[in-house]
Residue, then its C-alpha position, 0 to 999 in steps of 0.5 A: m462974188q460971194q452969194e449972200v445967205p438968206q436969213y431964214g425966218v427974216e422977212d419971207t426967207s422960209f416961204r421962198a426956200a419951201g418954194g413958195q404957196d406950191g411949195i407949201f401945199r405940197l408940203v402939207d400934201e405930204f405931211y397927210l401922206q405921211m399921216d395916212t401911211l404911218e403906223e406911229a401916225r394912226t392915233i393922230r389921224a383917227m382924230h380927223p375926218e376921212d376925207i382930209s381935203g379941208s384939214a389940209d386946205k386948212l393947214a396950207r393956208f395958215y402956213v403961207a399966211g404966216w410965212a409969206d411977205r404981207s405983200y404977198i397976201v394983200r395981193n392974194m387976199a381973196q384966197f385967204i378970206f374965210p368963205r363964210p358970211i360975217s355976221p353983223l354985230i349987234 
């Protein structure tokens, strides 16, 4: 029996291939580790705050929100709501 080959970019295939939410957070952590250590990334790294944790969290959530299946986002909505009060429109 032949196994079906996943089509990346269709539904949440890329999200699952990256290891789901945990995999994406690991990918982003590795990205910023490389930015901290590679000479060729020095200029870009200098544009970021010394504590990169906020930037890393935002980037990881951006990828999760873009790659995950919509039902995953709905089930985990609390993690993706920006923790800032919403001001009323007047």
